[in-house]
C-alpha positions in Angstrom: -0.1 0.0 0.1 3.0 2.5 0.8 4.6 1.7 -2.4 1.7 2.1 -4.6 1.1 6.0 -2.7 4.8 7.4 -3.4 4.2 5.7 -7.1 0.4 8.5 -6.7 2.2 10.7 -4.9 5.5 10.8 -7.8 3.2 11.4 -10.6 1.3 14.3 -8.9 4.4 16.5 -8.2 6.3 15.2 -11.6 2.2 16.8 -12.9 2.9 20.1 -10.7 6.0 20.7 -11.5 5.4 20.4 -15.1 3.0 22.3 -14.6 4.1 25.1 -12.6 7.1 25.0 -15.9 4.9 25.4 -18.5 3.3 28.8 -16.8 5.4 30.5 -15.6 7.6 30.7 -19.3 3.4 30.6 -21.0 3.4 33.7 -19.3 6.9 35.7 -18.2 8.0 34.9 -21.6 9.3 38.3 -23.0 7.9 38.7 -27.3 11.5 38.2 -28.5 12.0 34.6 -26.6 9.3 33.7 -28.0 10.6 32.7 -31.3 13.7 31.0 -30.1 11.8 28.6 -27.2 10.7 25.8 -28.7 8.7 23.1 -27.6 7.8 20.3 -30.9 9.3 17.3 -30.1 12.9 18.0 -32.5 13.9 20.0 -30.4 12.7 17.9 -27.4 14.7 14.9 -28.3 17.4 16.1 -29.4 18.2 18.3 -25.9 17.6 14.6 -23.8 20.3 12.7 -25.6 24.5 13.0 -24.8 27.4 11.2 -26.4 26.8 8.2 -23.5 23.0 7.5 -24.9 21.8 6.8 -21.5 20.0 9.4 -19.5 18.0 11.0 -21.1 15.6 12.9 -19.3 13.3 15.3 -21.0 12.8 19.5 -21.1 9.7 20.8 -20.9 11.6 23.8 -23.7 15.1 24.2 -25.9 15.8 28.2 -26.7 18.1 28.8 -29.0 19.3 32.0 -28.1 20.1 34.8 -31.0 21.9 36.5 -28.1 23.7 36.2 -25.3 20.9 38.6 -24.0 18.8 36.1 -24.6 20.2 33.5 -22.4 20.3 35.9 -19.7 17.0 37.3 -20.3 15.5 32.8 -19.7 17.9 33.1 -16.8 16.4 36.7 -14.6 13.1 35.4 -15.4 13.2 32.2 -13.6 15.2 33.4 -11.1 13.0 35.8 -10.2 9.8 34.2 -10.9 7.3 32.7 -7.0 8.4 28.9 -8.6 11.7 28.4 -10.9 12.6 26.4 -13.2 15.9 25.3 -13.6 18.2 25.7 -16.9 20.8 23.3 -18.6 23.5 24.5 -21.0 23.9 22.0 -23.8 27.2 22.2 -25.6 28.4 19.6 -28.3 26.8 17.0 -24.8 30.0 14.9 -25.3 28.6 14.2 -21.9 27.7 10.4 -20.6 25.6 11.2 -17.4 23.7 13.7 -18.5 25.1 15.9 -17.3 24.0 18.7 -19.6 20.0 17.2 -19.7 17.6 19.5 -17.8 14.5 17.1 -16.8 11.0 19.6 -17.1 13.5 22.4 -16.5 14.1 23.9 -20.4 18.2 23.8 -22.2 20.1 25.9 -24.3 20.9 24.8 -27.3 25.0 26.9 -27.1 25.3 26.6 -30.3 22.5 28.2 -31.9 24.9 32.2 -30.7 27.2 31.0 -34.0 24.3 31.9 -36.5 25.2 35.1 -34.9 28.4 36.2 -34.2 29.0 37.4 -37.5 32.3 36.8 -37.6 33.1 37.7 -34.5 33.0 34.2 -32.3 37.1 33.9 -33.0 39.1 36.8 -32.0 42.8 37.0 -31.8 45.0 39.6 -30.4 48.1 40.4 -28.8 51.5 41.0 -29.8 55.3 38.9 -29.1 56.3 40.8 -25.5 53.0 40.7 -24.0 51.7 37.3 -25.1 48.7 36.4 -27.7 45.2 35.5 -26.8 41.9 34.3 -28.4 39.1 35.9 -27.5 36.1 32.7 -28.0 33.1 32.3 -27.5 31.7 29.0 -24.8 29.6 27.7 -27.3 33.3 27.9 -30.3 34.2 24.3 -30.7 38.0 23.5 -29.7 38.8 22.7 -33.7 37.0 25.4 -35.1 40.1 27.5 -32.5 42.5 25.7 -33.9 41.8 26.5 -37.0 41.3 30.1 -36.8 44.9 30.1 -34.6 46.5 28.6 -37.3 46.3 31.1 -39.8 48.6 33.3 -37.5 50.8 30.6 -36.9 49.5 30.2 -32.8 47.4 27.7 -31.2 46.6 27.7 -28.2 49.2 25.6 -25.7 47.0 22.8 -23.7 44.0 20.5 -25.5 41.7 18.2 -24.8 42.2 14.8 -26.8 39.4 15.2 -28.8 38.6 18.9 -30.5 34.7 18.7 -31.5 34.0 19.7 -27.7 32.8 23.6 -26.9 35.1 25.6 -25.0 32.4 26.4 -21.6 32.3 22.6 -21.8 35.7 21.6 -21.4 37.0 24.8 -18.6 33.8 23.4 -17.3 35.5 20.2 -15.9 39.0 21.0 -16.2 40.2 20.0 -20.0 43.4 17.0 -20.2 45.1 15.1 -22.0 49.2 14.0 -22.6 50.0 18.2 -22.9 48.7 18.9 -19.9 51.3 17.2 -17.5 53.4 20.4 -19.4 51.4 23.1 -19.8 48.1 22.3 -17.1 45.2 21.6 -18.1 43.3 23.9 -20.2 41.6 26.2 -17.2 45.0 27.3 -15.9 45.2 28.9 -19.5 42.5 31.5 -18.9 43.3 34.8 -18.5 40.1 36.3 -18.0 35.8 35.2 -18.6 32.9 36.3 -19.4 30.3 34.2 -17.4 25.8 34.6 -16.9 25.7 33.6 -13.6 22.4 32.2 -11.4 20.9 35.6 -11.1 21.3 36.7 -14.8 23.9 38.2 -13.6 26.1 39.4 -17.1 30.0 39.3 -15.0 33.6 39.5 -16.9 35.9 37.9 -14.2 39.6 37.2 -14.4 41.9 36.8 -11.7 42.4 40.5 -11.1 38.5 42.0 -11.3 35.7 39.7 -9.6 37.6 36.9 -8.7 35.7 34.2 -6.7 33.6 34.0 -9.7 36.5 32.8 -12.2 37.9 30.4 -10.4 35.0 29.1 -9.2 33.2 29.0 -13.0 36.8 27.4 -14.2 35.9 24.0 -13.3 33.0 24.7 -11.4 30.9 21.8 -13.6 28.3 24.4 -14.0 27.3 25.3 -10.8 27.9 29.0 -10.8 27.3 30.5 -14.3 27.5 30.1 -18.0 30.6 30.9 -19.6 29.6 33.3 -23.3 34.0 34.2 -23.7 36.9 33.5 -22.3 39.8 34.9 -23.4 43.0 31.8 -24.5 46.3 32.6 -24.0 48.3 31.4 -27.9 51.4 30.5 -28.5 53.4 30.1 -31.6 52.3 26.7 -33.8 54.6 24.0 -34.8 54.3 22.6 -38.1 55.2 18.9 -38.1 54.8 16.7 -35.6 57.4 13.8 -34.4 54.5 10.8 -33.5 56.6 8.0 -31.1 54.8 4.8 -29.7 56.5 2.7 -27.2 55.4 -1.2 -25.9 56.6 -2.1 -22.6 55.0 -6.2 -21.4 56.4 -4.3 -17.9 53.9 -2.6 -16.0 56.9 -0.9 -13.6 58.5 -0.2 -16.3 56.3 1.8 -17.9 55.5 3.9 -15.4 58.8 4.5 -14.5 59.9 5.3 -17.4 56.3 7.4 -18.2 57.5 9.3 -14.1 61.3 9.9 -15.6 59.7 11.9 -19.0 58.2 14.3 -17.3 60.5 15.1 -13.9 61.8 18.1 -14.0 64.6 17.6 -13.0 67.9 16.3 -14.7 70.9 16.7 -16.7 70.1 21.2 -18.2 70.1 19.4 -21.8 67.3 17.5 -20.6 64.4 17.2 -24.3 60.7 16.2 -23.1 58.4 15.8 -24.7 54.7 18.5 -26.0 52.7 15.2 -25.5 53.0 12.0 -23.6 50.2 9.6 -22.2 50.3 6.2 -22.1 47.7 3.9 -23.0 47.1 -0.7 -22.5 47.3 -2.6 -25.4 45.3 -5.9 -25.5 43.8 -8.6 -27.5 40.4 -6.7 -28.9 42.8 -3.2 -28.7 43.1 -1.0 -32.3 46.3 -1.8 -34.4 45.5 1.3 -37.1 48.5 3.1 -36.4 50.6 0.3 -37.1 52.1 -1.4 -40.7 51.1 -4.5 -41.0 54.1 -6.1 -40.5 54.1 -4.6 -37.6 50.7 -6.1 -36.2 51.9 -9.7 -36.0 55.0 -9.5 -34.3 52.8 -7.0 -31.8 49.7 -10.0 -31.7 51.7 -12.4 -30.9 53.2 -10.2 -28.1 49.8 -9.6 -26.7 49.1 -13.0 -26.5 52.2 -13.5 -24.2 51.9 -11.3 -22.0 48.0 -10.5 -21.8 48.4 -7.2 -21.7 51.0 -4.8 -22.9 52.0 -0.9 -21.7 52.2 2.0 -24.7 53.8 5.5 -24.1 52.7 7.9 -26.0 54.8 10.7 -26.7 55.0 14.2 -29.7 57.7 16.3 -29.9 56.5 19.2 -33.0 58.6 20.7 -34.5 59.2 23.1 -37.7 63.3 22.0 -38.6 64.8 19.0 -38.8 66.8 19.2 -35.7 63.6 16.6 -33.9 65.8 13.3 -34.6 68.3 14.4 -32.3 65.7 15.4 -30.0 63.5 12.1 -29.5 66.6 9.8 -29.8 68.0 11.8 -27.0 64.7 10.8 -24.6 64.6 7.8 -25.9 68.1 7.6 -24.4 66.8 8.3 -21.3 64.6 5.6 -21.3 65.4 2.0 -20.0 62.4 -0.8 -20.0 60.9 -1.0 -23.5 60.6 -3.9 -25.4 63.7 -3.8 -28.3 62.7 -3.2 -31.4 59.3 -2.0 -30.5 59.0 1.7 -31.0 57.3 2.9 -33.6 57.2 6.5 -35.6 54.7 8.4 -37.9 55.8 12.1 -38.8 52.2 14.4 -39.5 51.7 17.5 -39.3 50.4 19.1 -36.3 46.2 19.7 -37.4 46.7 15.8 -38.3 47.7 14.9 -34.1 45.3 17.6 -33.0 42.5 16.5 -34.9 43.2 12.7 -35.1 40.6 11.2 -33.3 38.5 12.5 -36.1 39.4 9.9 -37.9 38.3 7.5 -35.6 34.6 9.3 -34.7 33.8 9.1 -38.8 35.6 5.5 -39.0 33.0 4.8 -36.3 30.5 7.2 -37.7 30.4 4.2 -41.0 30.2 1.4 -38.9 27.0 3.1 -36.7 29.6 2.6 -33.0 30.1 5.9 -32.6 26.3 7.2 -31.2 25.9 3.8 -28.7 26.0 3.9 -25.3 29.8 4.6 -23.4 29.7 3.9 -20.5 33.3 5.7 -19.1 34.5 5.5 -16.4 38.2 8.5 -15.9 39.7 8.7 -12.4 42.4 10.6 -10.7 44.8 8.1 -8.8 48.6 8.9 -6.8 51.4 7.9 -8.0 52.5 5.6 -5.0 48.9 3.5 -5.8 49.3 3.5 -9.7 51.1 0.1 -9.2 48.6 -1.7 -6.8 45.3 -0.2 -9.3 47.7 -2.4 -11.6 47.6 -5.9 -10.6 44.1 -5.1 -9.2 42.5 -3.9 -12.3 43.4 -3.7 -15.2 45.3 -7.7 -14.2 42.3 -8.8 -11.7 39.2 -7.0 -13.4 39.9 -6.8 -16.5 41.6 -8.9 -18.3 41.0 -11.9 -15.8 37.1 -10.6 -17.5 38.1 -10.6 -20.8 37.3 -6.6 -20.6 39.9 -6.2 -23.4 38.6 -4.7 -25.9 38.5 -1.9 -23.2 40.3 1.8 -24.4 41.7 2.7 -21.1 44.5 5.6 -21.0 47.2 5.8 -18.8 49.1 9.0 -17.9 50.6 11.0 -14.8 50.0 14.7 -14.5 52.1 17.2 -12.0 50.1 19.0 -9.6 52.0 22.0 -9.7 50.5 22.4 -12.6 46.8 22.9 -10.8 45.4 26.0 -9.4 43.8 25.2 -6.8 41.6 27.9 -6.6 39.7 27.0 -9.3 36.3 24.4 -8.5 38.2 21.6 -10.6 39.7 18.4 -7.4 43.1 16.0 -7.6 43.6 13.8 -5.5 45.5 15.7 -2.0 49.0 15.6 -1.5 50.9 13.6 -3.8 52.4 15.9 -6.9 52.4 12.8 -8.9 48.8 11.8 -10.5 47.7 9.9 -12.9 44.7 10.0 -15.1 42.9 6.7 -16.1 40.5 6.8 -18.0 38.1 3.5 -19.3 36.9 4.8 -22.2 33.8 2.5 -23.5 31.8 1.7 -26.1 28.9 -0.9 -25.8 25.5 -1.5 -28.9 24.0 -4.7 -26.7 25.3 -3.8 -22.7 27.0 -0.9 -22.1 25.1 -2.3 -18.1 28.3 -5.2 -18.0 30.5 -1.9 -18.5 29.0 -0.1 -16.3 29.1 -2.7 -13.3 33.0 -3.0 -13.9 33.1 0.3 -13.8 31.0 -0.3 -10.7 34.1 -3.0 -8.6 36.7 -1.2 -10.5 35.8 2.5 -7.6 34.5 -0.6 -5.1 38.5 -1.9 -5.2 40.5 1.2 -4.9 38.0 2.7 -1.8 38.7 -1.2 -0.6 42.9 -1.4 -0.8 42.2 2.7 0.5 43.2 4.6 -3.1 42.5 8.0 -2.0 41.4 8.3 -6.0 39.0 10.9 -7.2 36.7 11.2 -10.6 37.2 13.0 -13.9 34.3 14.0 -15.8 31.5 11.7 -12.7 29.0 11.8 -11.5 27.8 10.4 -8.0 24.4 9.1 -6.6 23.8 11.1 -3.5 24.9 15.0 -2.1 26.7 12.5 0.3 29.1 11.0 -2.4 30.0 14.0 -3.8 30.7 16.2 0.0 33.4 13.0 -1.0 35.2 13.9 -3.8 34.9 17.2 -3.3 36.9 16.5 0.5 38.1 19.8 1.7 36.7 21.9 -1.2 33.1 21.5 -0.1 32.9 24.1 1.7 34.2 26.4 -0.7 31.7 24.9 -4.0 28.6 25.3 -1.9 29.3 28.3 -0.6 29.7 30.1 -3.8 26.3 27.8 -4.8 24.3 30.0 -2.0 26.2 33.9 -4.2 26.0 32.9 -7.3 23.3 30.4 -8.1 21.0 30.2 -4.8 18.3 28.9 -6.6 20.1 25.6 -7.4 18.7 27.2 -11.1 21.5 26.5 -13.4 23.4 23.3 -14.0 20.2 20.5 -13.0 22.2 17.2 -14.6 25.7 16.9 -12.1 23.1 15.4 -9.2 25.2 18.4 -6.7 22.5 20.6 -5.7 19.4 18.9 -7.2 17.8 15.2 -6.7 
């Protein structure tokens, strides 16, 4: 009887919420928003889907803004209404657990702004003495930022692996890749922001002006404001890339050599790669990088060891002295398999946009728009060997999760800014990003259960991990995630979005 009553109460509450939202929007939406606010099935469906294809929550309406002021008006109306409605900014929706959705709220389709920018979405300024930068709309894609800056011989200095993401989206998380150990995450390469807060206020902020909002928004998971412009640091762009993959059969040698490569100590002439990532190679891993003759040898080694570990290093160059730099780097490495160093030479653009080629191929096979139960976690250096034994060997290999794409590479704490909202493991200077980038057309739950077992292993083993791009089921889990930053995070929410309007899909304050 109690269960039946609970179900009835739930549906009554759902009806009332939907009715209130529709009434507020019908009564209070000004004429200038009417044409841009859509409730048709096509718009609703598009706003209910993300890259994860797991969570599907329908908004009541979708705003296709023709200006930043349209978004400001939408937020202002909600903030000043008797019954506020939630609002989520949606860029490319590359989230995997519904983070850019707004159940019975309003989703803002940010890419709509691009149609009205009239060529002002990416503006490059600065000079050699003071430095170059780009003022970029929050809805702009990183691939477009790259193409625009390359025409001036310039480029952002920190990247994500996939470039068809919005600037506002990655800056709301952190934005990491193999560049991060040298240049820091993308959030530490921002000079200034334009932000719409949860009160509908338009604020230009920087480390010198309204710094509390600036640091809150960077890595803030969309909780404090919507980024409408970011001033991004630029540096000189090289023309070509030496791209190496180095194979290991032993995890200890693999991790030690990665840490050697990123170490800031050593001889004065030490050469450090511009990009460094590591990943696992198992018996269902793709071998597209390698020639056909090389693939047979690699497959034989995978069959012998079960798992191979690969260090991927890149150096950018303009002249022909790069071969000497590569030799110097290889000289510092001790444990790789002799004869298993593979090299490519490509353009700077080809390397940075490499994942898009995979996207095209997977799309042709119908394997891009399918469920992606991803898990990304930061692991302290002191526990990464335990993680190899407990997870790579005893979960992935033993349970035959050998089709997983698994990234494993080190980052440096000193390259992050503790004033920002992003969370990393405490204390140790070196920590690892481990990413399980799974896709499954027919059984995503099996991969999700595997991920839950990985997290439980960490808890049982006392590994003080942090999720990146994560999702948590309860407020208590979020409090544990933020740790010592929770009080500050909560105070910032009260200050900048007191009615908890923004980014409900993260489920930090909206359950």
